[in-house]
C-alpha positions, 0 to 999 in steps of 0.5 A: 654399639657394644655388640659391634666388633666385640670378641666377648664370649657368647657374641655372634661372630662374622668371619671370612676365610679367603683363598689366593688364586693364581691366574690371569684376571681382568678387573673393570671399574664403573668407568670401563677402565680395565686392569689385569692381574695375576692374583685374586682373593676368592671367599672359601667360607663366609660366617655371618652371625655365627652361621655359615652362609653361601659362598659368593661367586668371584667378582671377576671371571678367569681369562 
């Protein structure tokens, strides 16, 4: 579609601004396998169709 992925003037835009957080985080997949990491991305701002929407909670809790 000409509307998807367009940067033409007047088109509604989608964007996400991310923070890179340092800490100790555990990620678990659907099979129950876990991996620890020292960094994660967290959404600071989410823009959908040119309007700001609620920022989602992080997928993994700080441990």
